[in-house]
C-alpha positions as CSV (number, residue, x, y, z in Angstrom):
1,M,100.4,145.4,42.4
2,K,96.7,145.6,42.1
3,K,94.7,142.4,42.9
4,L,92.9,142.5,39.5
5,I,96.2,142.6,37.6
6,L,97.7,139.9,39.8
7,K,94.7,137.7,39.3
8,A,94.9,138.1,35.5
9,L,98.6,137.2,35.5
10,K,98.1,134.2,37.7
11,S,95.4,132.9,35.5
12,K,97.5,133.1,32.3
13,I,101.1,132.6,33.4
14,Q,102.5,129.1,33.9
15,G,106.0,130.4,34.9
16,D,106.9,132.0,38.3
17,I,105.4,135.2,39.6
18,F,107.1,137.0,42.5
19,Y,105.9,140.1,44.2
20,S,107.4,139.8,47.7
21,K,109.7,142.6,49.0
22,E,112.8,140.4,48.9
23,F,112.4,139.6,45.2
24,K,111.5,143.1,44.2
25,E,114.6,144.4,46.1
26,F,116.8,141.9,44.2
27,Y,115.5,143.0,40.8
28,S,115.6,146.7,41.7
29,V,119.4,146.9,41.0
30,D,121.9,145.6,38.5
31,A,125.6,146.3,37.9
32,S,124.8,150.1,37.5
33,S,124.5,152.8,40.2
34,Y,120.8,153.0,39.8
35,K,117.8,151.5,41.7
36,I,114.2,151.2,40.7
37,T,111.8,148.9,42.5
38,P,109.4,146.9,40.2
39,N,105.9,145.9,41.1
40,A,106.4,142.2,40.2
41,V,109.0,139.8,38.7
42,I,107.9,137.1,36.2
43,I,110.1,134.3,35.1
44,P,108.3,133.0,32.0
45,K,108.2,129.2,31.3
46,H,107.7,129.4,27.6
47,E,106.9,131.9,24.8
48,R,103.1,131.7,25.5
49,D,103.9,133.2,28.9
50,V,105.7,136.1,27.3
51,V,102.8,136.7,24.9
52,N,100.3,136.7,27.8
53,V,102.4,139.0,29.9
54,I,102.5,141.5,27.0
55,K,98.7,141.2,26.4
56,I,97.9,141.8,30.1
57,A,100.4,144.6,30.4
58,K,99.0,146.3,27.3
59,K,95.5,146.0,28.7
60,F,96.4,147.5,32.1
61,K,99.1,149.9,30.7
62,I,101.9,148.3,32.9
63,P,105.6,148.7,31.9
64,V,107.4,145.4,31.0
65,T,111.2,145.4,31.1
66,V,113.1,142.4,30.0
67,R,116.2,141.4,32.0
68,G,119.1,139.1,31.2
69,A,121.8,138.5,33.8
70,G,121.7,142.0,35.3
71,T,125.3,142.9,34.3
72,G,124.4,146.1,32.5
73,L,126.2,149.3,33.6
74,V,123.6,152.0,32.8
75,G,120.3,150.7,34.3
76,S,118.9,149.4,31.0
77,A,117.1,146.5,32.8
78,L,115.6,148.6,35.6
79,N,112.1,149.9,35.7
80,R,108.8,150.0,37.5
81,G,105.9,147.6,36.6
82,I,106.9,144.0,35.6
83,I,110.5,142.7,35.2
84,L,110.6,139.8,32.8
85,D,113.6,137.5,33.6
86,M,114.4,135.3,30.6
87,K,116.6,132.8,32.4
88,K,114.6,129.7,31.3
89,F,115.2,130.5,27.7
90,G,118.7,129.1,27.7
91,S,118.7,126.6,24.8
92,V,121.8,126.3,22.6
93,K,121.8,124.4,19.3
94,I,125.1,124.4,17.4
95,L,125.1,124.1,13.6
96,K,128.1,124.2,11.1
97,N,128.6,128.0,10.9
98,H,125.7,129.2,13.1
99,A,124.1,128.5,16.4
100,I,120.4,129.0,17.5
101,V,120.5,130.4,21.0
102,G,117.8,131.3,23.6
103,S,118.0,134.9,24.9
104,G,118.5,133.7,28.4
105,A,121.6,131.6,27.6
106,I,124.7,132.7,29.5
107,K,127.6,133.6,27.3
108,G,130.1,131.6,29.4
109,K,128.1,128.4,29.0
110,L,127.7,129.1,25.3
111,D,131.5,129.6,25.0
112,K,132.1,126.2,26.6
113,R,129.7,124.4,24.2
114,L,131.4,126.1,21.2
115,E,134.9,125.3,22.4
116,E,134.0,121.6,22.3
117,V,133.6,122.0,18.5
118,R,136.5,124.5,18.2
119,K,134.2,127.4,17.4
120,F,133.6,130.8,19.1
121,F,131.1,133.6,19.0
122,P,133.2,136.7,18.3
123,P,131.8,139.4,20.6
124,N,133.7,139.1,23.9
125,P,132.7,141.6,26.6
126,S,135.0,141.3,29.7
127,I,132.0,140.2,31.7
128,G,131.3,137.5,29.1
129,S,131.3,134.6,31.5
130,F,128.2,136.0,33.3
131,C,126.2,138.1,30.8
132,S,123.2,136.7,28.8
133,V,123.0,136.5,25.0
134,G,119.8,138.5,25.1
135,G,121.5,141.2,27.1
136,M,124.3,141.3,24.6
137,L,121.8,141.9,21.8
138,G,120.0,144.4,23.9
139,N,123.0,146.8,24.2
140,N,124.9,145.6,21.1
141,S,127.9,144.3,23.0
142,S,131.4,144.2,21.6
143,G,134.6,143.5,23.5
144,S,138.3,143.6,22.8
145,R,138.2,141.8,19.5
146,S,135.5,143.8,17.8
147,L,138.3,145.6,15.9
148,K,138.5,142.5,13.7
149,Y,135.3,140.7,14.2
150,G,132.7,143.4,14.8
151,S,130.0,143.9,17.4
152,V,126.9,141.8,18.1
153,I,125.1,143.6,15.3
154,D,127.7,142.2,12.8
155,N,127.4,138.6,14.1
156,V,123.6,137.9,14.1
157,T,121.5,136.8,11.2
158,E,118.0,136.3,12.6
159,I,116.0,137.3,15.7
160,T,112.7,136.0,17.0
161,F,110.9,138.2,19.4
162,I,107.5,139.3,20.9
163,D,106.7,142.9,20.3
164,G,104.5,145.3,22.3
165,N,101.5,144.2,20.3
166,A,102.0,140.7,21.5
167,R,103.0,139.6,18.0
168,K,105.6,136.9,17.4
169,I,108.0,138.2,14.8
170,T,111.0,136.7,13.1
171,L,113.3,139.1,11.3
172,P,114.3,139.3,8.5
173,K,111.9,136.5,7.5
174,N,108.8,138.6,8.1
175,K,108.8,140.6,4.9
176,K,105.8,142.7,5.8
177,I,107.5,144.1,8.9
178,S,110.8,144.2,7.1
179,N,109.4,146.5,4.3
180,K,108.1,148.9,6.9
181,I,111.5,149.0,8.6
182,I,113.2,149.7,5.2
183,K,111.0,152.8,4.8
184,F,112.6,154.4,7.9
185,T,116.1,154.1,6.4
186,K,115.1,156.4,3.6
187,V,114.1,159.4,5.7
188,T,117.2,159.6,7.8
189,E,120.1,162.1,7.9
190,P,123.2,159.9,7.5
191,K,125.6,162.7,8.4
192,K,124.1,162.8,11.9
193,F,125.2,159.2,12.6
194,P,128.5,158.7,14.4
195,N,131.6,158.0,12.2
196,T,132.7,155.2,14.5
197,S,133.5,151.5,14.1
198,K,131.1,150.6,17.0
199,N,127.9,152.3,18.3
200,S,125.3,151.3,20.8
201,S,123.2,154.5,20.9
202,G,119.6,154.8,19.6
203,Y,118.2,152.5,16.9
204,R,120.7,151.3,14.4
205,I,118.8,152.1,11.2
206,D,122.2,153.1,9.6
207,K,123.1,149.4,9.5
208,I,120.1,148.4,7.5
209,K,121.0,148.3,3.8
210,S,118.5,145.7,2.7
211,I,115.6,143.4,3.9
212,E,118.2,140.9,5.0
213,D,119.5,143.4,7.6
214,T,116.1,144.4,9.2
215,H,116.7,142.2,12.3
216,K,119.4,144.7,13.2
217,I,116.7,147.2,14.3
218,I,116.3,145.0,17.5
219,I,120.0,144.9,18.3
220,G,120.9,147.7,20.7
221,S,117.2,148.5,21.3
222,E,117.4,147.6,25.0
223,G,114.1,145.7,25.1
224,T,112.1,148.8,23.9
225,L,110.9,147.2,20.7
226,G,110.4,143.5,21.7
227,I,111.2,140.7,24.0
228,I,113.8,138.5,22.3
229,L,113.1,134.7,22.4
230,S,115.9,133.3,20.3
231,V,118.6,134.4,18.0
232,K,120.7,132.9,15.1
233,I,124.3,133.8,15.6
234,K,127.4,133.5,13.4
235,I,130.2,131.3,14.8
236,K,133.8,131.0,13.6
237,A,136.7,128.6,13.9
238,I,139.0,129.3,16.9
239,P,142.3,130.7,15.5
240,K,145.1,128.2,15.6
241,K,147.7,130.7,16.9
242,R,147.8,134.0,18.6
243,I,150.5,136.5,19.5
244,L,150.0,139.3,22.1
245,F,152.3,142.3,22.4
246,V,152.2,144.3,25.7
247,I,153.7,147.7,24.8
248,G,154.6,150.4,27.3
249,Y,154.5,154.1,26.6
250,K,155.9,157.2,28.5
251,S,152.8,159.2,27.8
252,V,149.1,158.7,26.9
253,S,149.4,161.0,23.9
254,D,152.2,158.9,22.4
255,A,150.1,155.7,22.8
256,S,146.9,157.2,21.5
257,R,148.6,158.7,18.4
258,E,150.3,155.5,17.6
259,C,147.1,153.5,17.4
260,V,146.4,154.7,13.9
261,K,149.7,153.2,12.6
262,I,149.2,150.0,14.6
263,N,145.6,149.6,13.2
264,Q,147.0,149.7,9.7
265,T,148.7,146.3,10.4
266,N,145.2,144.7,10.9
267,P,145.4,143.4,14.4
268,S,142.5,141.5,16.1
269,A,142.7,143.9,19.1
270,I,144.3,147.1,20.3
271,E,143.5,147.7,24.0
272,F,144.5,150.6,26.3
273,M,145.3,150.5,30.1
274,D,146.3,153.6,32.1
275,K,148.7,154.0,35.0
276,F,145.9,153.3,37.6
277,T,145.2,149.9,36.0
278,L,148.7,148.7,35.1
279,D,149.7,149.4,38.8
280,Q,147.3,146.5,39.7
281,I,149.1,144.0,37.5
282,K,151.6,141.7,39.3
283,F,154.6,142.7,37.1
284,K,157.4,145.2,37.7
285,F,157.0,147.9,35.0
286,A,159.7,150.6,34.5
287,K,158.8,153.8,36.4
288,S,158.6,155.7,33.1
289,T,155.7,153.5,31.9
290,K,152.5,155.6,32.1
291,C,150.2,153.4,30.1
292,L,150.0,150.1,28.1
293,L,148.7,149.0,24.7
294,Y,147.8,145.4,24.2
295,V,148.1,144.4,20.5
296,E,147.0,141.0,19.4
297,Y,147.1,139.1,16.0
298,D,145.5,135.8,15.3
299,E,146.7,135.1,11.7
300,D,149.8,135.6,9.7
301,I,151.8,135.7,12.9
302,A,155.3,135.9,11.5
303,I,154.4,138.7,9.1
304,K,152.5,140.7,11.7
305,E,155.4,140.5,14.1
306,K,157.6,142.2,11.6
307,E,155.0,144.8,10.7
308,I,154.3,146.0,14.2
309,Q,157.9,146.3,15.1
310,S,158.4,148.5,12.1
311,V,155.8,151.1,13.3
312,L,156.3,151.1,17.1
313,T,157.8,153.8,19.2
314,G,156.7,152.3,22.4
315,K,158.6,149.6,24.2
316,I,157.6,145.9,23.8
317,I,157.4,144.7,27.4
318,K,156.0,141.3,26.7
319,K,155.7,139.2,23.5
320,L,153.4,136.3,24.3
321,K,152.7,133.2,22.1
322,K,152.0,130.4,24.6
323,E,148.2,130.2,25.1
324,H,148.2,130.1,28.9
325,E,150.4,133.2,29.0
326,V,148.2,135.1,26.5
327,E,145.2,134.2,28.5
328,Q,146.8,135.3,31.8
329,W,147.6,138.8,30.4
330,W,144.2,139.1,28.9
331,R,142.7,138.4,32.3
332,Y,144.6,141.4,33.6
333,R,142.8,143.5,30.9
334,D,139.4,141.9,31.5
335,L,139.7,142.8,35.2
336,S,140.1,146.5,34.5
337,L,136.6,147.4,35.8
338,Y,137.3,145.4,39.0
339,Y,140.7,147.1,39.4
340,S,139.2,150.5,38.9
341,L,136.5,149.9,41.5
342,R,139.1,148.6,43.9
343,R,141.0,151.8,43.6
344,I,137.9,154.0,44.2
345,K,136.2,154.4,47.6
346,K,132.5,153.7,47.4
347,E,131.5,157.3,48.1
348,K,133.7,158.4,45.2
349,R,132.2,156.1,42.7
350,V,130.3,158.2,40.2
351,P,127.6,156.5,38.0
352,H,128.6,155.1,34.7
353,V,127.7,158.0,32.5
354,I,130.6,159.1,30.4
355,E,132.3,155.7,30.5
356,D,131.6,154.4,27.0
357,A,132.0,157.1,24.3
358,A,133.7,156.2,21.1
359,V,135.3,158.4,18.4
360,P,137.0,157.8,15.0
361,L,140.5,156.5,15.7
362,Y,142.2,159.6,14.4
363,N,140.4,161.7,17.1
364,L,141.4,159.4,20.0
365,P,144.2,161.7,21.3
366,K,141.6,164.5,21.6
367,V,139.5,162.4,24.0
368,F,142.4,162.4,26.5
369,L,142.8,166.1,26.1
370,L,139.1,166.5,26.8
371,L,139.2,164.4,29.9
372,A,142.2,166.4,31.2
373,K,140.2,169.6,30.6
374,I,137.2,168.2,32.6
375,N,139.3,167.0,35.4
376,K,140.9,170.4,35.8
377,K,137.6,172.3,35.6
378,Y,135.7,170.1,38.0
379,K,138.5,168.9,40.2
380,T,137.9,165.3,39.4
381,K,140.1,162.4,38.5
382,C,139.5,159.5,36.2
383,I,140.6,155.9,35.4
384,V,140.7,155.1,31.7
385,Y,141.0,151.8,29.9
386,G,139.3,150.3,26.8
387,H,139.2,149.4,23.2
388,A,141.7,151.9,21.7
389,G,141.5,150.3,18.2
390,N,137.8,151.3,18.1
391,G,138.4,154.7,19.7
392,N,136.2,153.4,22.5
393,M,137.4,154.5,26.0
394,H,135.9,153.4,29.3
395,V,136.2,156.3,31.8
396,R,135.6,155.8,35.5
397,L,135.1,159.2,37.0
398,I,136.3,159.8,40.6
399,A,134.4,162.5,42.5
400,D,132.2,163.0,45.5
401,R,129.1,160.9,44.8
402,W,126.8,163.5,46.4
403,R,127.9,166.2,43.8
404,T,125.2,165.0,41.4
405,K,124.8,168.3,39.6
406,I,128.4,168.2,38.4
407,I,127.8,164.7,37.0
408,K,125.1,166.0,34.7
409,N,127.2,169.0,33.7
410,I,130.2,166.8,32.9
411,A,127.9,164.5,30.9
412,R,126.6,167.4,28.9
413,E,130.0,168.9,28.2
414,Y,131.6,165.6,27.4
415,F,128.9,164.4,25.0
416,D,128.8,167.8,23.3
417,E,132.5,167.4,22.5
418,I,132.3,163.7,21.6
419,I,129.6,164.5,19.0
420,K,131.7,167.3,17.6
421,L,134.5,164.7,17.2
422,E,132.1,162.6,15.1
423,G,131.7,160.2,18.0
424,T,129.0,158.3,19.8
425,I,127.9,158.7,23.4
426,T,128.1,154.9,23.8
427,G,130.1,152.4,21.9
428,E,128.9,149.1,23.5
429,H,127.1,149.5,26.8
430,G,123.9,151.1,25.7
431,D,121.9,154.2,26.6
432,G,119.8,153.1,29.6
433,L,119.1,155.6,32.4
434,A,122.5,157.2,32.0
435,R,122.3,158.4,28.4
436,S,118.9,158.2,26.8
437,E,118.2,161.9,27.3
438,F,121.2,162.7,25.1
439,I,120.1,160.6,22.1
440,K,118.3,163.5,20.4
441,K,121.4,165.6,20.7
442,Q,123.4,162.7,19.2
443,Y,121.2,162.2,16.2
444,G,119.3,165.4,15.6
445,T,115.5,166.0,15.4
446,K,114.9,164.2,12.0
447,N,116.6,160.9,13.0
448,Y,115.1,161.1,16.5
449,D,111.6,161.5,15.0
450,S,112.3,158.3,12.9
451,F,113.2,156.5,16.2
452,K,109.9,157.5,17.7
453,E,108.0,156.2,14.6
454,I,110.0,152.9,14.9
455,K,109.0,152.7,18.6
456,K,105.3,153.3,17.6
457,L,105.4,150.5,15.0
458,F,106.6,147.8,17.5
459,D,105.2,149.2,20.8
460,P,102.4,151.7,20.3
461,K,101.3,151.7,23.9
462,C,104.9,152.3,25.1
463,I,104.8,149.5,27.6
464,L,108.3,148.0,26.7
465,N,111.0,149.4,28.9
466,P,109.6,153.0,28.8
467,G,112.0,155.9,29.4
468,K,114.9,154.2,27.5
469,I,116.1,155.5,24.1
470,I,112.8,157.4,23.6
471,S,112.9,159.6,26.7
472,K,111.0,162.7,27.9
473,K,112.7,162.9,31.2
474,S,116.2,163.4,32.5
475,T,117.3,160.2,34.2
476,V,121.1,160.6,34.4
477,I,121.1,161.5,38.1
478,S,117.6,160.2,39.0
479,N,117.1,156.9,40.8
480,L,120.7,156.7,42.0
481,E,121.2,154.0,44.6
482,K,121.6,155.3,48.1
483,F,124.7,154.3,50.1
């Protein structure tokens, strides 16, 4: 980093500034397959530090990329320039039905505080013990129970952030900014938005129905519109009882087709695990079991038990009511990513590109047919698990890592078909380096132009996480970490 810039930062920042090789190496990677080395890492002490970083970055035209806990799978928090680590913004204040939380608060610690008052924050990504709340907002996280409780975008009421103009803004309180956001919702093509129950692609102007919704423009924006300082979240009472059914199927097509009927019984979760994943569970399944569905209910237990048994064709392998047993079997599901990595040699681990698409539930069987077609064409394999009730499948592609051209071809073909199925290229993990170049294809030119105008409103100099969401370059196979 140039001495003049470093001098300016040191004179204005009270937090920590790091620019040694070791620190830059650590922040050059996250949980994705990408690597980009920044010029400096700053851990701001307070909001004045954040404002001053933005002012200096704007003056010298330096990229600023906010980072939570580094658990993202698509390189959303990687960039050149300055990485802003918000770990010191970890405050938690619990109210009756809400909590005020700093963006650097770790979800696992928040969960423990909430458990003390028998409350919970509904979005529950499997990496929830380690991810930050700001990161969850950045990619509009969801998890297994989003079927009933929604994604982050459905569970936040207020956001305070610093935008690319170094303005401190609270939405929806700031009516001047809110009215400007509302205007963008009137020039969109609604039909181009995915017909899905969850979506983490692009800017979610489709979720803004009134001024009270305008904070939702920040959720899923991956730090491209502002640096989140704090957030007001909804909290709910922990359900008194739960019941979990583990159901075995002889074929993926049977399981995926049955999800529509199961969903009509209003479960809190419907999760899918394929043969690769269930083979990792310490339980002796019948040889004919090719995949599993997890179906959970957390209210009207007796009624729901009768309802699900009336629609099932799969075999109930486990019916769990004791809390410790329910938790044990959920751990098996939450370890699906770990299990998939354990089954794949490092040189066969393809970047997380097609791993998070979602479609309307009635089109879920077609996703498995599409994957079979791709595997046959490109001589690949894949491990599949995910949130079946939302039509959101996580696909771990297995192929020779050096065959980068086929990764891009597969991504193009897969996303083309997902969009035709009324789906989204990402349900909960965000666009990042892996998918930003496909956003225009997802939404069409008119909506994409609105996205560019939204970016211009909050970040006219394009210093906030450039290259994400609004992207001029192809980054799907660029910056892959070398092994």
